[in-house]
Each structure stands twice: as C-alpha cells, then as structure tokens.
C-alpha positions as a LaTeX table, in Angstrom:
\begin{tabular}{lrrr}
\hline
Residue & $x$ (\AA) & $y$ (\AA) & $z$ (\AA) \\
\hline
Unk1 & 61.30 & 33.21 & $-37.64$ \\
Unk2 & 58.43 & 33.01 & $-35.39$ \\
Unk3 & 56.66 & 36.76 & $-35.88$ \\
Unk4 & 56.36 & 34.57 & $-39.83$ \\
Unk5 & 54.65 & 32.06 & $-38.00$ \\
Unk6 & 52.46 & 34.09 & $-36.34$ \\
Unk7 & 51.47 & 35.67 & $-39.52$ \\
Unk8 & 50.90 & 32.66 & $-41.35$ \\
Unk9 & 48.21 & 31.59 & $-38.78$ \\
Unk10 & 47.11 & 35.02 & $-38.53$ \\
Unk11 & 46.42 & 34.92 & $-42.73$ \\
Unk12 & 44.55 & 31.31 & $-42.31$ \\
Unk13 & 42.09 & 31.93 & $-39.48$ \\
Unk14 & 40.98 & 35.20 & $-42.17$ \\
Unk15 & 40.76 & 33.62 & $-44.40$ \\
Unk16 & 38.62 & 30.44 & $-42.31$ \\
Unk17 & 36.57 & 33.00 & $-41.52$ \\
Unk18 & 36.55 & 34.56 & $-45.00$ \\
Unk19 & 34.88 & 31.55 & $-46.32$ \\
Unk20 & 32.40 & 31.10 & $-43.34$ \\
Unk21 & 31.38 & 34.55 & $-43.99$ \\
Unk22 & 30.68 & 33.65 & $-47.78$ \\
Unk23 & 28.76 & 30.69 & $-46.96$ \\
Unk24 & 26.13 & 32.07 & $-44.37$ \\
Unk25 & 25.26 & 35.42 & $-47.24$ \\
Unk26 & 24.33 & 31.86 & $-49.68$ \\
Unk27 & 22.81 & 30.35 & $-47.35$ \\
Unk28 & 22.11 & 26.33 & $-46.95$ \\
Unk29 & 20.71 & 24.39 & $-50.12$ \\
Unk30 & 17.44 & 23.83 & $-49.38$ \\
Unk31 & 18.22 & 20.59 & $-51.54$ \\
Unk32 & 21.47 & 18.72 & $-51.38$ \\
Unk33 & 20.97 & 17.14 & $-54.55$ \\
Unk34 & 20.59 & 20.02 & $-57.05$ \\
Unk35 & 23.94 & 21.83 & $-57.69$ \\
Unk36 & 23.80 & 25.86 & $-57.32$ \\
Unk37 & 24.56 & 26.47 & $-60.66$ \\
Unk38 & 22.16 & 25.15 & $-63.14$ \\
Unk39 & 18.90 & 23.29 & $-62.01$ \\
Unk40 & 18.67 & 19.58 & $-62.41$ \\
Unk41 & 15.40 & 19.02 & $-64.84$ \\
Unk42 & 13.40 & 16.71 & $-63.09$ \\
Unk43 & 14.83 & 12.62 & $-63.26$ \\
Unk44 & 11.70 & 11.97 & $-65.96$ \\
Unk45 & 13.23 & 7.90 & $-66.57$ \\
Unk46 & 14.93 & 9.29 & $-70.38$ \\
Unk47 & 18.41 & 8.83 & $-70.78$ \\
Unk48 & 18.62 & 10.63 & $-73.66$ \\
Unk49 & 16.87 & 13.86 & $-72.38$ \\
Unk50 & 19.16 & 17.40 & $-72.14$ \\
Unk51 & 19.48 & 19.39 & $-69.42$ \\
Unk52 & 18.42 & 21.84 & $-71.33$ \\
Unk53 & 14.56 & 21.33 & $-71.65$ \\
Unk54 & 14.31 & 19.61 & $-75.26$ \\
Unk55 & 14.53 & 15.35 & $-75.73$ \\
Unk56 & 17.37 & 14.33 & $-77.90$ \\
Unk57 & 16.80 & 11.67 & $-80.54$ \\
Unk58 & 18.77 & 9.00 & $-79.58$ \\
Unk59 & 21.80 & 7.97 & $-81.33$ \\
Unk60 & 22.08 & 4.56 & $-83.31$ \\
Unk61 & 24.41 & 1.93 & $-82.90$ \\
Unk62 & 25.76 & $-0.55$ & $-84.79$ \\
Unk63 & 27.69 & $-2.33$ & $-82.60$ \\
Unk64 & 25.87 & $-4.47$ & $-79.34$ \\
Unk65 & 27.77 & $-5.16$ & $-76.42$ \\
Unk66 & 26.91 & $-8.83$ & $-76.96$ \\
Unk67 & 28.51 & $-8.64$ & $-80.60$ \\
Unk68 & 31.83 & $-7.66$ & $-79.67$ \\
Unk69 & 34.63 & $-10.44$ & $-80.27$ \\
Unk70 & 37.32 & $-10.22$ & $-78.31$ \\
Unk71 & 39.62 & $-12.09$ & $-80.72$ \\
Unk72 & 39.31 & $-9.45$ & $-83.09$ \\
Unk73 & 41.16 & $-6.55$ & $-81.37$ \\
Unk74 & 43.98 & $-4.67$ & $-81.79$ \\
Unk75 & 46.51 & $-5.78$ & $-79.39$ \\
Unk76 & 50.22 & $-4.42$ & $-79.08$ \\
Unk77 & 53.07 & $-5.41$ & $-77.61$ \\
Unk78 & 55.85 & $-3.11$ & $-75.70$ \\
Unk79 & 58.75 & $-5.30$ & $-75.68$ \\
Unk80 & 60.24 & $-4.39$ & $-78.86$ \\
Unk81 & 63.53 & $-4.74$ & $-79.34$ \\
Unk82 & 65.32 & $-1.25$ & $-81.46$ \\
Unk83 & 69.22 & $-0.66$ & $-81.17$ \\
Unk84 & 70.83 & 2.46 & $-81.74$ \\
Unk85 & 74.24 & 2.30 & $-83.14$ \\
Unk86 & 75.95 & 6.09 & $-83.29$ \\
Unk87 & 78.42 & 5.92 & $-86.50$ \\
Unk88 & 81.44 & 8.52 & $-87.08$ \\
Unk89 & 82.76 & 8.50 & $-90.91$ \\
Unk90 & 86.27 & 9.67 & $-90.94$ \\
Unk91 & 88.81 & 10.52 & $-94.04$ \\
Unk92 & 92.35 & 10.29 & $-93.93$ \\
Unk93 & 93.37 & 13.12 & $-92.07$ \\
Unk94 & 90.38 & 12.34 & $-89.11$ \\
Unk95 & 87.91 & 14.46 & $-90.67$ \\
Unk96 & 83.73 & 13.78 & $-90.39$ \\
Unk97 & 82.33 & 13.48 & $-93.88$ \\
Unk98 & 78.96 & 14.55 & $-94.28$ \\
Unk99 & 76.04 & 14.16 & $-96.55$ \\
Unk100 & 76.07 & 10.69 & $-96.34$ \\
Unk101 & 72.84 & 9.10 & $-97.95$ \\
Unk102 & 70.44 & 6.81 & $-95.56$ \\
Unk103 & 70.57 & 4.04 & $-98.41$ \\
Unk104 & 74.18 & 3.45 & $-98.48$ \\
Unk105 & 74.59 & 1.85 & $-94.80$ \\
Unk106 & 74.27 & $-1.20$ & $-94.30$ \\
Unk107 & 74.31 & $-3.24$ & $-90.80$ \\
Unk108 & 74.91 & $-7.18$ & $-90.25$ \\
Unk109 & 74.17 & $-8.42$ & $-87.35$ \\
Unk110 & 75.67 & $-11.90$ & $-86.65$ \\
Unk111 & 76.52 & $-11.18$ & $-90.03$ \\
Unk112 & 73.62 & $-10.80$ & $-90.97$ \\
Unk113 & 71.80 & $-7.73$ & $-92.76$ \\
Unk114 & 69.47 & $-5.91$ & $-90.47$ \\
Unk115 & 66.82 & $-3.17$ & $-91.97$ \\
Unk116 & 67.12 & 0.32 & $-91.01$ \\
Unk117 & 64.87 & 2.04 & $-89.58$ \\
Unk118 & 66.25 & 5.34 & $-88.69$ \\
Unk119 & 69.86 & 6.72 & $-90.03$ \\
Unk120 & 70.16 & 10.80 & $-88.88$ \\
Unk121 & 72.45 & 13.43 & $-88.37$ \\
Unk122 & 73.49 & 15.75 & $-86.36$ \\
Unk123 & 75.13 & 17.50 & $-83.53$ \\
Unk124 & 74.32 & 17.30 & $-79.93$ \\
Unk125 & 74.96 & 18.34 & $-76.15$ \\
Unk126 & 77.97 & 15.63 & $-74.70$ \\
Unk127 & 78.41 & 13.74 & $-71.50$ \\
Unk128 & 81.85 & 12.95 & $-71.35$ \\
Unk129 & 83.87 & 11.71 & $-68.46$ \\
Unk130 & 86.72 & 12.31 & $-67.88$ \\
Unk131 & 89.09 & 9.67 & $-66.31$ \\
Unk132 & 93.12 & 10.55 & $-65.62$ \\
Unk133 & 96.00 & 8.50 & $-64.78$ \\
Unk134 & 97.20 & 10.80 & $-61.77$ \\
Unk135 & 99.36 & 8.16 & $-59.65$ \\
Unk136 & 103.51 & 8.38 & $-58.61$ \\
Unk137 & 104.02 & 5.36 & $-59.99$ \\
Unk138 & 104.18 & 7.94 & $-63.40$ \\
Unk139 & 103.05 & 11.23 & $-62.42$ \\
Unk140 & 105.52 & 12.41 & $-59.74$ \\
Unk141 & 105.21 & 16.10 & $-58.96$ \\
Unk142 & 107.38 & 18.25 & $-61.70$ \\
Unk143 & 108.11 & 15.25 & $-64.14$ \\
Unk144 & 107.90 & 15.55 & $-67.67$ \\
Unk145 & 104.28 & 12.99 & $-67.56$ \\
Unk146 & 102.89 & 15.16 & $-64.58$ \\
Unk147 & 102.73 & 18.41 & $-66.56$ \\
Unk148 & 102.03 & 16.40 & $-69.98$ \\
Unk149 & 99.21 & 14.63 & $-68.22$ \\
Unk150 & 97.78 & 17.90 & $-66.66$ \\
Unk151 & 97.92 & 19.34 & $-70.38$ \\
Unk152 & 96.10 & 16.45 & $-71.91$ \\
Unk153 & 93.51 & 16.76 & $-69.46$ \\
Unk154 & 93.12 & 21.09 & $-69.13$ \\
Unk155 & 93.12 & 21.06 & $-73.68$ \\
Unk156 & 90.50 & 18.91 & $-73.53$ \\
Unk157 & 88.41 & 20.61 & $-71.04$ \\
Unk158 & 88.73 & 24.17 & $-73.31$ \\
Unk159 & 86.69 & 22.66 & $-76.41$ \\
Unk160 & 84.24 & 21.24 & $-74.57$ \\
Unk161 & 80.97 & 23.66 & $-75.03$ \\
Unk162 & 79.03 & 25.08 & $-72.22$ \\
Unk163 & 76.04 & 22.66 & $-72.39$ \\
Unk164 & 78.51 & 19.66 & $-72.60$ \\
Unk165 & 78.10 & 17.60 & $-69.44$ \\
Unk166 & 81.16 & 16.83 & $-67.47$ \\
Unk167 & 82.78 & 14.22 & $-65.37$ \\
Unk168 & 86.53 & 13.77 & $-63.68$ \\
Unk169 & 87.94 & 11.00 & $-62.39$ \\
Unk170 & 91.39 & 10.24 & $-60.70$ \\
Unk171 & 92.98 & 6.83 & $-60.39$ \\
Unk172 & 95.37 & 5.40 & $-58.96$ \\
Unk173 & 95.40 & 2.70 & $-56.26$ \\
Unk174 & 91.27 & 3.42 & $-56.93$ \\
Unk175 & 89.10 & 5.86 & $-58.80$ \\
Unk176 & 88.00 & 8.95 & $-57.11$ \\
Unk177 & 85.14 & 11.48 & $-58.31$ \\
Unk178 & 86.75 & 14.44 & $-58.63$ \\
Unk179 & 83.58 & 16.44 & $-59.86$ \\
Unk180 & 80.73 & 14.96 & $-61.10$ \\
Unk181 & 78.63 & 16.08 & $-64.40$ \\
Unk182 & 78.09 & 19.01 & $-64.30$ \\
Unk183 & 77.70 & 21.82 & $-67.04$ \\
Unk184 & 79.86 & 24.59 & $-64.66$ \\
Unk185 & 83.58 & 24.60 & $-65.87$ \\
Unk186 & 84.28 & 25.98 & $-61.93$ \\
Unk187 & 83.77 & 22.92 & $-60.59$ \\
Unk188 & 86.07 & 21.36 & $-63.31$ \\
Unk189 & 88.65 & 23.74 & $-62.59$ \\
Unk190 & 88.46 & 23.42 & $-59.16$ \\
Unk191 & 88.57 & 19.47 & $-58.61$ \\
Unk192 & 91.40 & 19.52 & $-61.67$ \\
Unk193 & 93.43 & 22.15 & $-58.76$ \\
Unk194 & 93.45 & 18.72 & $-56.50$ \\
Unk195 & 96.02 & 17.01 & $-59.74$ \\
Unk196 & 99.69 & 18.18 & $-57.37$ \\
Unk197 & 100.75 & 15.49 & $-55.90$ \\
Unk198 & 99.87 & 11.70 & $-56.40$ \\
Unk199 & 99.11 & 9.34 & $-53.37$ \\
Unk200 & 99.91 & 5.97 & $-53.67$ \\
Unk201 & 101.66 & 4.25 & $-56.59$ \\
Unk202 & 99.27 & 1.64 & $-57.85$ \\
Unk203 & 97.46 & 2.27 & $-61.66$ \\
Unk204 & 94.63 & 0.39 & $-61.27$ \\
Unk205 & 93.16 & 1.11 & $-65.18$ \\
Unk206 & 91.15 & $-1.26$ & $-65.05$ \\
Unk207 & 88.45 & $-0.69$ & $-62.20$ \\
Unk208 & 88.75 & 2.94 & $-62.69$ \\
Unk209 & 87.72 & 2.62 & $-66.34$ \\
Unk210 & 85.48 & $-0.03$ & $-65.94$ \\
Unk211 & 83.57 & 1.93 & $-63.21$ \\
Unk212 & 83.33 & 4.70 & $-65.12$ \\
Unk213 & 81.77 & 3.03 & $-68.12$ \\
Unk214 & 79.24 & 1.27 & $-65.87$ \\
Unk215 & 78.00 & 4.46 & $-64.20$ \\
Unk216 & 77.29 & 6.14 & $-67.56$ \\
Unk217 & 75.63 & 3.28 & $-69.20$ \\
Unk218 & 72.30 & 4.68 & $-68.12$ \\
Unk219 & 73.06 & 7.39 & $-69.52$ \\
Unk220 & 71.36 & 9.19 & $-72.71$ \\
Unk221 & 72.36 & 11.26 & $-75.63$ \\
Unk222 & 75.59 & 11.24 & $-77.29$ \\
Unk223 & 78.51 & 10.19 & $-74.51$ \\
Unk224 & 81.87 & 9.54 & $-74.28$ \\
Unk225 & 85.00 & 8.42 & $-72.18$ \\
Unk226 & 88.14 & 10.96 & $-72.60$ \\
Unk227 & 90.97 & 8.37 & $-70.79$ \\
Unk228 & 94.32 & 10.08 & $-70.23$ \\
Unk229 & 96.60 & 7.23 & $-69.01$ \\
Unk230 & 99.50 & 5.32 & $-69.91$ \\
Unk231 & 98.01 & 2.35 & $-70.13$ \\
Unk232 & 99.61 & 0.96 & $-67.98$ \\
Unk233 & 97.69 & $-1.38$ & $-65.05$ \\
Unk234 & 99.02 & $-2.72$ & $-62.06$ \\
Unk235 & 97.01 & $-4.13$ & $-59.12$ \\
Unk236 & 93.48 & $-4.09$ & $-60.51$ \\
Unk237 & 90.53 & $-6.13$ & $-59.19$ \\
Unk238 & 89.75 & $-7.70$ & $-62.86$ \\
Unk239 & 91.37 & $-9.30$ & $-65.29$ \\
Unk240 & 92.25 & $-7.04$ & $-68.76$ \\
Unk241 & 89.42 & $-9.82$ & $-70.18$ \\
Unk242 & 86.92 & $-8.82$ & $-68.07$ \\
Unk243 & 87.50 & $-5.53$ & $-68.41$ \\
Unk244 & 87.02 & $-5.94$ & $-71.90$ \\
Unk245 & 83.87 & $-7.53$ & $-71.92$ \\
Unk246 & 82.28 & $-4.68$ & $-69.20$ \\
Unk247 & 82.87 & $-2.28$ & $-71.61$ \\
Unk248 & 81.99 & $-4.03$ & $-74.64$ \\
Unk249 & 78.64 & $-4.05$ & $-72.65$ \\
Unk250 & 78.53 & $-0.71$ & $-71.30$ \\
Unk251 & 77.61 & 1.25 & $-74.81$ \\
Unk252 & 80.10 & 3.95 & $-74.20$ \\
Unk253 & 83.20 & 4.89 & $-76.16$ \\
Unk254 & 86.12 & 4.93 & $-75.03$ \\
Unk255 & 88.93 & 8.04 & $-76.92$ \\
Unk256 & 91.99 & 7.21 & $-75.29$ \\
Unk257 & 95.20 & 10.06 & $-75.20$ \\
Unk258 & 98.03 & 7.44 & $-74.22$ \\
Unk259 & 100.56 & 9.80 & $-72.46$ \\
Unk260 & 104.91 & 9.13 & $-72.32$ \\
Unk261 & 105.34 & 8.29 & $-76.07$ \\
Unk262 & 108.60 & 10.74 & $-76.18$ \\
Unk263 & 110.23 & 9.70 & $-73.28$ \\
Unk264 & 110.06 & 6.31 & $-74.31$ \\
Unk265 & 111.81 & 6.51 & $-77.21$ \\
Unk266 & 114.38 & 8.36 & $-75.47$ \\
Unk267 & 115.31 & 6.27 & $-72.79$ \\
Unk268 & 115.17 & 3.26 & $-75.82$ \\
Unk269 & 117.20 & 4.54 & $-77.39$ \\
Unk270 & 119.85 & 5.53 & $-75.10$ \\
Unk271 & 119.26 & 1.91 & $-73.69$ \\
Unk272 & 117.49 & 2.59 & $-70.69$ \\
Unk273 & 114.76 & 1.05 & $-70.85$ \\
Unk274 & 114.58 & $-3.07$ & $-70.76$ \\
Unk275 & 112.87 & $-5.61$ & $-72.62$ \\
Unk276 & 110.17 & $-5.91$ & $-70.07$ \\
Unk277 & 109.90 & $-2.55$ & $-69.81$ \\
Unk278 & 109.28 & $-2.46$ & $-73.02$ \\
Unk279 & 106.82 & $-5.26$ & $-73.57$ \\
Unk280 & 104.69 & $-3.79$ & $-70.58$ \\
Unk281 & 104.54 & $-0.33$ & $-72.79$ \\
Unk282 & 103.55 & $-2.24$ & $-75.87$ \\
Unk283 & 100.99 & $-4.64$ & $-74.23$ \\
Unk284 & 99.46 & $-1.52$ & $-72.27$ \\
Unk285 & 99.63 & 0.36 & $-76.07$ \\
Unk286 & 97.57 & $-2.31$ & $-77.28$ \\
Unk287 & 95.19 & $-2.36$ & $-74.41$ \\
Unk288 & 93.73 & 0.88 & $-74.88$ \\
Unk289 & 93.61 & 0.62 & $-78.28$ \\
Unk290 & 91.91 & $-2.45$ & $-78.10$ \\
Unk291 & 89.33 & $-0.63$ & $-75.35$ \\
Unk292 & 88.38 & 2.09 & $-78.24$ \\
Unk293 & 87.79 & 0.05 & $-80.98$ \\
Unk294 & 85.54 & $-2.08$ & $-79.75$ \\
Unk295 & 83.40 & 0.32 & $-78.03$ \\
Unk296 & 83.42 & 2.83 & $-81.35$ \\
Unk297 & 85.51 & 5.39 & $-80.33$ \\
Unk298 & 89.83 & 6.19 & $-81.25$ \\
Unk299 & 93.05 & 6.11 & $-79.52$ \\
Unk300 & 95.88 & 8.30 & $-79.65$ \\
Unk301 & 99.25 & 8.52 & $-78.87$ \\
Unk302 & 101.16 & 11.96 & $-79.45$ \\
Unk303 & 104.58 & 12.30 & $-79.35$ \\
Unk304 & 105.38 & 16.35 & $-79.39$ \\
Unk305 & 103.16 & 18.71 & $-77.34$ \\
Unk306 & 101.73 & 20.36 & $-80.76$ \\
Unk307 & 99.89 & 16.93 & $-81.37$ \\
Unk308 & 97.71 & 18.39 & $-78.90$ \\
Unk309 & 95.24 & 20.55 & $-80.34$ \\
Unk310 & 94.12 & 18.25 & $-83.39$ \\
Unk311 & 93.83 & 15.40 & $-81.35$ \\
Unk312 & 91.26 & 17.61 & $-79.49$ \\
Unk313 & 89.76 & 18.11 & $-82.63$ \\
Unk314 & 89.26 & 14.80 & $-83.48$ \\
Unk315 & 87.67 & 13.50 & $-81.01$ \\
Unk316 & 84.87 & 16.87 & $-80.50$ \\
Unk317 & 84.13 & 16.05 & $-84.73$ \\
Unk318 & 83.82 & 12.23 & $-84.13$ \\
Unk319 & 81.88 & 12.87 & $-80.82$ \\
Unk320 & 79.66 & 15.60 & $-82.21$ \\
Unk321 & 79.15 & 14.94 & $-86.03$ \\
Unk322 & 78.05 & 11.25 & $-86.18$ \\
Unk323 & 74.58 & 9.24 & $-87.70$ \\
Unk324 & 72.90 & 7.40 & $-85.83$ \\
Unk325 & 71.64 & 4.04 & $-87.07$ \\
Unk326 & 68.80 & 2.60 & $-85.62$ \\
Unk327 & 67.17 & $-0.67$ & $-86.25$ \\
Unk328 & 64.76 & $-3.72$ & $-85.11$ \\
Unk329 & 67.43 & $-7.08$ & $-85.00$ \\
Unk330 & 66.27 & $-10.16$ & $-86.28$ \\
Unk331 & 67.30 & $-12.06$ & $-83.86$ \\
Unk332 & 64.52 & $-11.62$ & $-81.02$ \\
Unk333 & 66.08 & $-13.88$ & $-78.73$ \\
Unk334 & 66.46 & $-12.81$ & $-75.12$ \\
Unk335 & 69.44 & $-14.62$ & $-73.97$ \\
Unk336 & 72.30 & $-12.39$ & $-72.60$ \\
Unk337 & 74.25 & $-13.11$ & $-75.38$ \\
Unk338 & 76.92 & $-10.61$ & $-77.86$ \\
Unk339 & 75.93 & $-9.99$ & $-81.00$ \\
Unk340 & 78.43 & $-8.57$ & $-83.30$ \\
Unk341 & 77.40 & $-5.39$ & $-85.31$ \\
Unk342 & 79.48 & $-4.23$ & $-88.55$ \\
Unk343 & 78.78 & $-1.15$ & $-89.89$ \\
Unk344 & 79.37 & $-0.26$ & $-93.78$ \\
Unk345 & 79.01 & 1.77 & $-96.87$ \\
Unk346 & 77.95 & 0.29 & $-99.64$ \\
Unk347 & 76.57 & 1.10 & $-103.36$ \\
Unk348 & 72.60 & 0.09 & $-103.17$ \\
Unk349 & 72.43 & $-1.14$ & $-106.41$ \\
Unk350 & 75.78 & $-3.27$ & $-106.55$ \\
Unk351 & 75.95 & $-3.86$ & $-102.96$ \\
Unk352 & 79.71 & $-3.29$ & $-103.52$ \\
Unk353 & 81.83 & $-1.29$ & $-101.31$ \\
Unk354 & 81.13 & 3.04 & $-101.66$ \\
Unk355 & 83.56 & 4.87 & $-103.09$ \\
Unk356 & 84.05 & 8.24 & $-102.06$ \\
Unk357 & 85.90 & 11.40 & $-104.28$ \\
Unk358 & 87.37 & 14.70 & $-102.83$ \\
Unk359 & 86.40 & 18.12 & $-105.05$ \\
Unk360 & 89.09 & 17.08 & $-107.29$ \\
Unk361 & 87.51 & 13.19 & $-107.69$ \\
Unk362 & 91.12 & 11.93 & $-106.18$ \\
Unk363 & 89.71 & 8.81 & $-104.38$ \\
Unk364 & 89.42 & 9.03 & $-100.75$ \\
Unk365 & 90.16 & 6.42 & $-97.89$ \\
Unk366 & 88.14 & 6.38 & $-95.44$ \\
Unk367 & 87.20 & 4.14 & $-92.37$ \\
Unk368 & 84.28 & 4.23 & $-90.34$ \\
Unk369 & 84.55 & 4.30 & $-86.38$ \\
Unk370 & 80.91 & 2.56 & $-84.32$ \\
Unk371 & 81.20 & $-0.31$ & $-81.40$ \\
Unk372 & 81.81 & $-4.05$ & $-82.58$ \\
Unk373 & 78.17 & $-5.19$ & $-80.14$ \\
Unk374 & 76.07 & $-4.53$ & $-78.17$ \\
Unk375 & 74.80 & $-7.57$ & $-75.44$ \\
Unk376 & 71.68 & $-8.75$ & $-75.44$ \\
Unk377 & 68.68 & $-8.28$ & $-73.07$ \\
Unk378 & 67.78 & $-11.36$ & $-70.59$ \\
Unk379 & 63.77 & $-12.31$ & $-70.79$ \\
Unk380 & 62.52 & $-11.10$ & $-67.41$ \\
Unk381 & 62.09 & $-14.35$ & $-64.93$ \\
\hline
\end{tabular}
C-alpha cells in the first residue's frame, strides 16, 4: 500500500515538472490579453467585425427590445395530471385477449367519460413482491399447509424471467424482508431456505401487505404483489378498512393465492371445524378477493396441487400482457379525494358493450381486470 502511494506521488511530481518545462519552452505571453491560438484583431469599435479580417454587414431585425410584449409570450404549465391504468382483458379461461383497438376502450372517472391520450400493448419486465404467510398458526414444520406454502412460493419463482425483479417478504407477527428486489435468483433461493420452522403464532396480514405495497408504490413499470396466504389476520395494528384504503392508494395490483382450501373442506366434512372457524375462513377468502379486485389483480383458491401451474400462467398472462391506457382527467382539483375508475369495451359507433367471438364465431365471455380507482394528489401549500 505504501509503495503504491509512493509511485502515485512520483507520477504527480513528474507530470508537474513536465508541465513546467513546456511552459518555460513556450515562454510567457508578451500581451496577456491575446490568445495563443489566434491573434485578436485590433478593436475598431465595430461589433460586427469578423476576426478573420473582413467586416460583415449588419443583420437587420424586425424585433426591437423595447417592442417585446411580455403578455404575448407563451407560457407552459408543468402540473398536468396524467393517469395510467393497466388493463387486462381475459376470456373465460383466463387467457389474455390481444389486438383490441384503442377506440374500443372507454374510461369513466366518477362516471364521467375521459378522453384517452394513448392505449398501448406490450410485454415488459416485472417487479414482484412475493409476500408469504409463514407462522406457526398454520405452517407448522412438515404440515400440509407448510408444504403447500413452499410449493406455491417456489413454483411462482421458477416462472419468472431473468430480467424480472423479485423481493421476498415473509410475515408472522411482523413482515420480514428475506431478500430485497433483485434479478439474482440465488438470493431468492437463499431467502427461501430460511423458511423452515416458523417462529410466532401471529399472522398479521394487513400490516404485511400494506407495508409491502407502500414500499412498491414509487416503483415505475409493471409491478405486483403475489400474496401466498390463508387470509387470516390475527393481530395487525391496522384494521381491514384501513388496509383497503391503503392498498387502493398504493396502485400495486395484488394476486392472491389462498391456502388450505382442501384441508378446510375435509375438516368441515368430518365435523372438525366449528361455525366460528368456518366463518373466519370465509371472511378471509372474501378479504383477499376484495384486495385483488380493488387493486386490479386476481384471487385464486386452488384445491389441488395440479392447479398451481395454471395459476402461475394466469398471473404471468395478466401481468406481462396488458393494455396501458393513459388519460388526462377532466377533474383537475388537487383535493386528495379517491376517484373511481371504470374501464369498458364498447362499440364506438353505438356505445354499446363490445361483443367478442372466437375462431368458430361463438360468443366469448370476457372480463376486464383493472384497478378501481386512484387517489388524487393534494395541492402543495
């Protein structure tokens, strides 16, 4: 280390000495006001004189300084609001329907039609937050739910492409970031190895999903939360309504995979589940459906292991292939209110719902997946 510093100081000293020798060889300038590259023409008082020796004619101008009207100058405003809505149009099998013209989309904001600025379709890299319930309430070591949880998480990770960003968050009493957003799948595999024996019996879903959505709200591009959970919340600091409002404002779609569907039916069939437990699970399913619907995602409740690949494929279809619609809202107030959005497919000539048919000419039922609204910005005081 010391020899490296000695070499560096010697190099600086050599460079300084060389610069000094060159300056002495050139000699000082007799007239400091002149440049070395090109001698300046003597000052004649004519501002239109050229340094090459000839005088250039004056350029006439129709504008005078005293005739400029400041009121006629164009001004620009930088506070234009643009709303972006990611839309997936899926058939009754969950497959993405491509090739829909932009003129067939209609957006209503608080039931007021909006003028589309652009409508594009494409495939882009994803940023995914994988939120996994892992508590001793249901995921005891080597239990059925423990196996199902790991199967769903590992299976989804394998469907991601190399350019996709992934973060893994596990929660029981509180959310824990096992690996932050990265394209390195080795980090994801290392994070998943930590999911062996759960620590606490608490399962605070509301805190975990809102915390992850808040972290992802500022991320640009295609993003989503994949939630692997039973849907049960035991001791969160925030309520269900507070969780809903927070998720609506974050703008991050949630794709929920509900656990324990088969085992719940078996327990219920053999009389091993009470009425209160049955109601708790039904409420949990409805809460995850609501989170998914209101954020523009989807909810899945598999009963068999063979359903998992189709679920992963449906999530990939909905996330990668989307129509990106943008518009400038007619309501320009910055009041922080929640604006409801509704996306429709219509025939522009009649304004009636757009019918779709398959290759055989049979009608196709479709669903439109999009977020239900956004929170308007507040004015800066």
